C-alpha positions in Angstrom: -48.6 -21.4 6.9 -47.8 -17.7 6.8 -46.1 -17.9 10.2 -44.0 -20.9 9.0 -42.9 -18.9 6.0 -41.9 -15.9 8.1 -40.1 -18.2 10.6 -38.2 -19.8 7.7 -37.4 -16.3 6.3 -35.9 -15.2 9.6 -33.8 -18.4 9.9 -32.6 -17.9 6.3 -31.7 -14.2 7.1 -29.7 -15.4 10.1 -27.9 -18.2 8.3 -27.1 -16.2 5.1 -25.9 -13.2 7.0 -23.7 -15.3 9.2 -22.3 -17.2 6.2 -21.6 -13.8 4.4 -19.9 -12.5 7.6 -17.6 -15.6 7.8 -16.7 -15.5 4.1 -16.1 -11.7 4.2 -14.0 -12.0 7.3 -11.9 -14.9 5.8 -11.2 -13.0 2.5 -10.9 -9.3 3.6 -9.7 -9.8 7.2 -11.2 -6.6 8.7 -10.2 -5.8 12.3 -12.8 -6.0 15.0 -12.1 -2.6 16.3 -14.6 0.2 16.6 -12.0 2.8 15.6 -11.4 1.1 12.2 -13.8 2.2 9.4 -13.3 -1.3 7.9 -15.1 -2.7 11.0 -18.1 -0.4 10.5 -18.3 -1.3 6.8 -18.2 -5.0 7.6 -21.0 -4.7 10.2 -23.1 -2.5 8.0 -22.9 -4.9 5.0 -23.7 -7.9 7.2 -26.7 -6.1 8.9 -27.9 -4.9 5.5 -28.1 -8.5 4.2 -29.8 -9.6 7.4 -32.5 -7.0 7.1 -32.9 -7.3 3.4 -33.5 -11.1 3.5 -35.6 -11.1 6.6 -37.7 -8.3 5.2 -41.2 -7.8 6.7 -41.0 -11.2 8.5 -39.4 -9.2 11.3 -41.9 -7.7 13.7 -39.8 -4.6 14.0 -38.7 -4.3 10.3 -39.1 -0.5 10.1 -37.1 -0.1 13.3 -34.3 -2.3 12.0 -34.1 -0.2 8.8 -34.0 3.0 10.9 -31.2 1.4 13.0 -29.3 0.6 9.8 -29.6 4.1 8.4 -28.7 5.5 11.8 -25.5 3.5 12.0 -24.5 4.7 8.5 -25.2 8.3 9.4 -23.2 7.9 12.7 -20.2 6.5 10.8 -20.3 9.5 8.4 -20.7 12.0 11.3 -17.7 10.4 13.1 -15.7 10.7 9.9 -16.3 14.4 9.4 -14.2 15.8 12.3 -11.2 13.9 10.9 -11.4 15.6 7.4 -8.3 17.6 6.6 -10.3 20.8 6.2 -11.2 20.7 9.9 -8.1 19.0 11.4 -5.2 20.2 9.2 -3.0 21.2 12.1 -3.4 17.8 13.7 -2.3 16.1 10.5 0.7 18.5 10.3 1.9 17.4 13.7 1.6 13.6 13.5 5.3 13.5 12.5 7.8 15.6 14.5 10.6 17.1 12.4 13.8 18.3 14.0 16.3 20.6 12.2 19.8 19.3 12.1 23.2 19.7 10.5 24.3 17.7 7.5 28.0 17.5 8.3 27.3 16.5 12.0 24.9 13.7 11.4 26.0 12.2 8.1 29.6 10.9 8.0 31.4 10.0 4.9 30.9 6.3 4.1 33.9 4.1 3.3 33.9 3.1 -0.3 33.2 -0.5 0.6 30.0 0.5 2.3 28.4 2.5 -0.5 25.3 0.6 -1.9 25.4 0.1 -5.6 22.6 -2.3 -6.2 19.0 -1.0 -6.3 15.8 -3.0 -5.9 15.4 -3.7 -9.7 19.0 -5.0 -9.9 18.4 -7.1 -6.8 15.5 -8.8 -8.5 17.6 -9.6 -11.5 20.4 -11.0 -9.3 17.8 -13.1 -7.4 16.3 -14.5 -10.6 19.7 -15.4 -11.9 20.5 -17.2 -8.7 17.3 -19.0 -8.7 17.9 -20.3 -12.2 21.1 -21.9 -10.9 19.3 -24.0 -8.3 17.9 -26.8 -10.5 16.6 -28.8 -7.5 14.3 -25.9 -6.5 13.4 -24.0 -9.6 10.7 -26.4 -10.7 8.8 -26.2 -7.4 9.5 -22.7 -6.1 10.0 -19.1 -7.2 11.2 -15.9 -5.7 8.9 -13.4 -4.0 9.7 -10.3 -6.1 7.3 -8.1 -4.2 9.4 -8.1 -1.0 13.2 -7.6 -1.1 13.3 -5.7 2.2 16.4 -3.5 2.7 17.9 -4.2 6.1 21.2 -4.1 7.9 22.5 -7.6 8.5 25.7 -8.0 10.6 26.6 -4.3 9.8 26.1 -4.8 6.1 23.2 -3.4 4.0 21.4 -6.2 2.2 18.0 -7.0 0.6 16.2 -10.1 1.7 13.2 -11.9 0.3 11.6 -15.4 0.9 10.9 -18.0 -1.7 7.3 -18.7 -2.7 5.4 -21.7 -4.1 5.4 -21.9 -7.9 1.6 -22.0 -8.3 -1.3 -23.7 -6.5 -0.5 -27.2 -7.6 3.1 -26.9 -6.4 1.7 -25.5 -3.2 -0.4 -28.6 -2.6 2.6 -30.9 -3.0 5.0 -28.8 -0.9 2.8 -27.2 1.8 3.5 -29.9 4.4 7.3 -29.2 4.2 7.1 -25.5 3.7 9.4 -23.1 1.8 13.1 -24.1 1.8 14.6 -20.7 2.6 15.2 -17.1 1.5 17.5 -15.0 -0.7 20.0 -12.4 0.5 21.5 -9.8 -1.9 24.4 -7.7 -0.7 23.6 -4.3 -2.2 27.2 -3.1 -2.0 29.0 -5.9 -4.0 26.0 -7.8 -5.5 26.8 -11.1 -3.9 23.6 -13.2 -3.8 23.0 -16.4 -1.8 20.2 -18.7 -1.0 19.9 -19.5 2.7 18.4 -23.0 3.1 16.7 -23.5 6.5 16.6 -26.5 8.7 13.2 -25.3 9.9 11.4 -24.5 6.7 9.2 -21.4 6.3 5.6 -22.4 7.1 4.0 -19.0 7.5 4.1 -17.0 4.2 2.3 -14.5 2.1 1.8 -17.2 -0.6 -0.1 -19.7 1.5 -3.7 -20.1 0.3 -5.3 -21.0 3.6 -4.7 -20.6 7.4 -0.9 -20.3 7.2 -1.2 -17.2 5.1 0.6 -14.6 7.2 -2.2 -12.1 7.0 -4.9 -14.6 8.0 -2.5 -16.1 10.7 -2.0 -12.7 12.3 -5.7 -11.6 12.0 -7.0 -14.7 13.8 -4.5 -14.2 16.7 -4.9 -10.4 16.9 -8.5 -9.8 15.8 -8.7 -6.2 17.1 -5.4 -4.9 15.8 -5.3 -2.5 12.9 -2.6 -3.4 10.4 -2.0 -2.5 6.7 1.4 -3.7 5.6 4.0 -6.3 6.2 7.8 -6.7 5.8 10.1 -9.7 5.9 13.3 -9.5 8.0 15.9 -11.8 9.4 17.6 -11.4 12.8 21.3 -11.5 13.4 21.2 -15.4 13.6 19.4 -15.6 10.2 16.0 -16.6 11.6 13.2 -15.3 9.3 10.4 -13.1 10.7 7.3 -11.4 9.4 7.0 -7.9 10.9 3.5 -6.4 10.9 3.2 -2.8 12.2 0.0 -2.1 14.2 -1.8 1.2 13.9 -4.1 3.5 15.9 -5.9 6.6 14.7 -4.4 9.8 16.1 -7.1 12.2 14.8 -10.6 11.8 16.2 -12.3 8.4 15.5 -10.8 7.0 12.3 -8.1 9.2 10.8 -4.4 9.9 11.0 -3.3 6.3 11.4 0.1 6.0 13.0 2.2 3.0 14.2 1.7 2.0 17.9 3.6 -1.3 17.9 4.5 -4.3 15.9 3.6 -8.0 15.7 6.6 -10.4 15.1 5.8 -13.8 13.7 8.6 -16.4 13.3 8.1 -17.5 9.7 9.3 -21.0 10.5 7.7 -21.9 13.8 4.7 -19.5 13.8 5.6 -18.2 17.3 4.3 -14.7 17.6 4.4 -11.7 20.0 3.1 -8.1 20.0 5.6 -5.4 21.0 4.8 -1.8 21.8 7.0 0.9 20.4 9.2 1.2 23.5 10.2 -2.5 23.5 10.9 -3.2 19.8 13.9 -5.5 19.4 17.0 -3.6 18.3 17.8 -5.9 15.4 14.5 -4.9 13.7 15.1 -2.2 11.0 11.6 -1.7 9.4 8.7 -0.8 11.7 7.4 2.2 9.7 6.3 1.9 6.1 8.0 4.3 3.6 4.7 5.4 2.0 3.2 6.1 5.5 6.2 8.3 6.4 6.0 10.1 3.0 2.3 10.8 3.5 3.0 12.2 7.0 5.9 14.4 5.7 3.5 15.8 3.0 0.9 16.5 5.7 3.6 18.4 7.7 4.7 20.4 4.7 1.2 21.2 3.4 -0.7 22.0 6.6 1.6 24.0 8.9 -0.2 27.1 7.9 -3.7 25.5 7.8 -5.8 23.9 5.1 -6.9 27.1 3.3 -3.2 28.3 3.1 -2.3 25.0 1.4 -4.8 25.6 -1.4 -4.4 29.4 -2.0 -1.7 31.5 -0.5 0.6 28.5 -0.1 2.9 30.5 2.2 5.8 28.2 3.4 4.1 25.2 1.9 6.4 22.3 1.1 6.2 18.8 -0.3 8.4 15.8 -0.7 10.1 15.2 -4.1 9.0 12.4 -6.4 10.9 9.3 -5.1 12.8 8.2 -2.1 15.7 5.9 -1.2 17.3 4.3 1.9 20.5 5.0 3.8 22.2 2.7 6.2 23.5 4.8 9.2 24.6 3.7 12.6 23.1 0.2 12.2 19.7 1.7 11.3 17.9 2.1 8.0 16.8 5.7 7.2 14.4 6.9 4.5 15.8 9.7 2.4 13.7 12.2 0.4 14.0 15.8 -0.7 11.8 18.7 0.4 10.7 21.3 -2.1 8.3 24.2 -2.6 4.8 23.4 -4.0 5.3 26.3 -6.3 7.1 24.0 -8.7 10.6 25.1 -7.9 13.4 23.3 -9.7 15.4 22.9 -6.4 15.1 21.3 -3.0 15.0 23.6 0.0 16.5 20.7 2.0 16.1 17.0 2.6 14.7 14.6 5.1 16.1 11.5 6.9 13.6 9.4 8.8 14.5 6.4 10.9 12.5 3.4 9.7 12.5 1.8 13.2 11.8 4.8 15.5 10.4 7.5 13.1 13.0 10.0 14.4 12.9 12.5 11.6 15.4 15.3 10.8 15.3 18.1 8.2 18.6 19.3 6.8 18.3 22.8 5.3 20.7 22.2 2.5 19.5 23.7 -0.8 20.1 21.4 -3.7 19.0 20.2 -7.1 16.1 17.9 -7.3 16.9 14.2 -7.6 15.3 14.0 -11.1 17.5 16.8 -12.3 20.6 15.0 -11.0 19.5 11.8 -12.8 19.0 13.7 -16.1 22.4 15.4 -15.7 24.1 12.0 -15.2 22.4 10.6 -18.2 23.4 13.6 -20.2 27.0 13.1 -19.3 27.0 9.9 -21.3 24.1 10.7 -23.6 25.6 8.9 -26.6 25.2 5.6 -24.6 21.5 6.1 -23.8 21.9 4.8 -20.2 19.2 5.2 -17.6 20.0 6.2 -14.1 18.8 4.8 -10.8 17.2 7.0 -8.2 20.2 8.6 -6.3 21.5 8.1 -2.8 22.5 11.2 -0.8 26.1 10.9 0.5 28.5 13.1 2.4 31.7 13.5 0.3 34.2 15.9 1.9 31.3 17.5 3.9 29.4 18.3 0.7 26.0 16.8 -0.1 26.5 14.5 -3.1 24.2 12.4 -5.1 25.4 8.9 -6.1 23.7 6.7 -8.7 24.2 3.9 -11.1 23.8 4.1 -14.9 22.2 1.1 -16.6 21.9 -0.1 -20.2 18.6 -1.2 -21.8 19.0 -4.7 -20.3 19.1 -3.2 -16.8 22.8 -4.0 -16.3 24.9 -1.5 -14.4 27.5 0.0 -16.7 28.7 3.1 -15.0 28.6 5.0 -11.6 28.2 8.7 -11.1 28.7 11.3 -8.3 26.8 14.5 -8.7 27.3 17.7 -6.7 23.8 18.1 -5.1 24.1 21.9 -5.0 25.4 22.2 -8.6 24.2 19.2 -10.5 26.1 20.2 -13.7 29.2 18.9 -11.9 29.1 15.2 -12.7 31.9 12.6 -12.2 31.5 9.2 -14.0 33.5 6.0 -13.7 33.5 2.3 -14.6 33.8 1.5 -10.9 32.7 3.3 -7.7 36.4 3.9 -6.9 37.1 5.5 -10.2 34.0 7.7 -10.2 34.8 8.8 -6.6 38.4 9.6 -7.6 37.2 11.7 -10.5 34.8 13.5 -8.2 37.4 14.3 -5.5 39.7 15.6 -8.2 37.0 17.9 -9.5 36.3 19.2 -6.0 40.0 20.0 -5.4 40.2 21.8 -8.8 37.1 23.9 -7.9 38.4 24.8 -4.5 41.7 25.9 -5.9 39.8 28.1 -8.5 37.6 29.6 -5.8 40.7 30.5 -3.8 42.1 32.4 -6.8 38.8 34.2 -7.4 38.5 35.2 -3.7 41.8 37.1 -3.9 40.5 39.2 -6.8 36.9 40.2 -5.7 35.9 42.6 -3.0 33.4 41.3 -0.4 30.9 43.8 1.0 28.2 43.6 3.7 24.7 45.0 3.1 21.2 45.0 4.6 18.1 46.4 3.1 14.4 45.9 2.2 13.4 44.0 -0.9 11.6 46.2 -3.5 11.5 43.6 -6.3 12.5 39.9 -6.7 12.4 37.5 -9.7 13.1 33.7 -9.9 15.2 32.5 -12.8 16.4 28.9 -13.6 19.9 28.9 -15.1 21.3 25.5 -16.2 18.8 23.8 -13.9 19.8 25.8 -10.8 17.3 28.3 -9.3 18.6 31.9 -8.8 16.9 34.9 -7.3 17.5 38.4 -8.7 16.4 41.2 -6.4 16.7 44.9 -5.8 16.8 46.9 -2.5 15.2 50.0 -1.3 17.4 53.1 -2.1 19.8 51.0 -4.3 20.1 51.0 -8.0 22.0 47.7 -8.3 20.7 44.2 -8.9 21.9 41.4 -6.6 21.7 37.6 -7.4 21.6 34.7 -5.0 21.7 30.9 -5.7 19.0 29.0 -3.9 21.7 26.9 -2.3 22.5 29.7 0.1 19.2 29.5 2.1 16.1 27.3 2.3 14.2 30.6 3.0 14.8 32.1 -0.4 11.7 30.5 -2.0 9.6 32.5 0.4 11.4 35.9 0.0 9.1 38.6 -1.3 8.8 42.4 -1.5 8.9 44.2 1.9 11.1 41.6 3.6 14.5 42.6 4.9 17.6 40.7 4.0 21.2 40.9 5.4 23.9 39.4 3.3 27.5 39.5 2.0 28.2 39.8 -1.7 31.0 40.1 -4.1 31.3 43.5 -5.7 31.2 42.7 -9.4 29.2 43.1 -12.5 26.5 40.7 -11.2 26.9 41.5 -7.4 26.8 37.8 -6.5 25.5 37.0 -3.0 27.9 34.6 -1.2 26.4 34.5 2.4 22.9 35.2 3.6 23.1 36.1 7.3 19.4 36.9 8.0 16.0 37.2 6.4 13.2 38.9 8.4 
C-alpha cells in the first residue's frame, strides 16, 4: 500500500510539473537558451514543483533538493560577474560612439519634409479616421500601442495595424483576420486606411496560436527577444519585426541585438536575418529604450563604476526624452547629452541609426530640450499651450529646435523654431512656413548686429592656468566665470563654446580669444588641457 502511494505521488509530481511547464511556457514564452536568465527561472520553478510534490517518495529526495539549491546558487554565481560594479567598462563599450560635425552630417530639410505630427497627434488622427469607417468601427479598433515611425517611399510616416474590438469580435472575425492598417503622414497629417487583399492573420491581439509573440516563440524557441515593431515594405506588405538578442557581458548581461526575425503579418511566412543581411527597407531593428540605456552606460562608466558614483569626472547622461529624425532614408534616434552634475545645458547631442546602431556624437553645446519647450510655451503664455518634444534641425548651419504648440484638446495651434544655443530666441507662426520665415528673419538681424559689434570691440588672445571658476545660469544659459594665474581680470564663457567646459577646474590650462570689454567675453576656446 505504501509503495502504491509513493508510486502515485511520483506520477503526480511528473504530471503536475509537466502541466505547469506547458502552461508557464504558453503564457510567459521563455526562450530555451542557457544564456537567458528566464530559462533558468523557468527550469528552477518547474523542478521545485516536481521535488515539492514528489517529496520523500523519491529515493534520492535529499539529493534532488541539493541539486535544486545548487542550480539556484550556480545561477547567482553566473550573474555576479555581469554586475556593473565588476564590468562597468564592458557596459560602457557596448555602443560605439563616433564624434562628428553637425553641419557635415545634418543637411537642412526642405520645408515640405519637416515632421509636424507627433505620436499623440497621430493617435488622434487615427481615431478620427476610424470613426469615419462605419463598416469597420463596430468590429475593429486601432492598435494605439504601436504607431511605428518609418520612412515609406521617402516620406516619414507612422503606421499601425487594426486590432479586434474585444474577445467576442475576435471569435467572429478570426477566420478572416484584420482588414488592414493605418498610415499617418507626419509632415502633412494625411491619414488613410490601407485595406489588404490578404488580411492580417498574425497579430499582437490574437488570443491563441496566431499571437505574434507565441507564433515567433514556437518557431524560434532558443532566440532571446524582448520587443516588436510593425513595419510595411515599399509595396505596402505588413511585417512584424522582432529583434533577437545575445548577452555581450559574461553569461546573462549586456543584451544587444544580433539579428531580426521578420514575419509576414498576412501569410505568416518568416525568416531570421543576421545583422549583416537585414533588408534595406527595414527602418527599426534597434529599440529606442535599448539604445538610450546603452548611451547612459557609455556616459556613466567610461571612468569606471566608482567614478560614476563619487568623483563623476567626465560623467554624462542622456536628457529626459528623445525623438526621431528621417535622414538619408533611415530613421535616427535623437537625444541630448548632458552632465550628471545637473547642468542646465547639453554638452552635445546624439544621433543613432535605428537600423544599424551607427551612433554619432555632435559636440554642440545647447539648451536642454525641456528648457526650449518652456521657452516656446512662454512666448505665448497667455494662450496656455503645451509644446511637443522638439526635433533638432539644421537651419542655416545652426542647430535649431522645432516643435508644435497644442491647446488643451491636443490640437496643434502654432509652430515654433528655437535657437538651440540660445533658447531665448523663439520664432512662432501659425504655419511651419511662417514660423521658419520669422526665424530666418531673426537670424539675419542678429548676424547684422554681430557684425556691427565686431567692428567696435578689440579681440585678444590669451593662455593661462585657471585659479578659480564658477558656474552661473543666466536666462537659462550656463556661463562660466573664471580667473587666471597672474591676472586680476574675470573672464566669462558661454557653455556653447565647448563641450569640455563642464569639466574645467582649477589648475587646468585654457587657451582662448576674448573681446576686451567690461566683462571680457570669451568668443573662441582654442584648447583646454
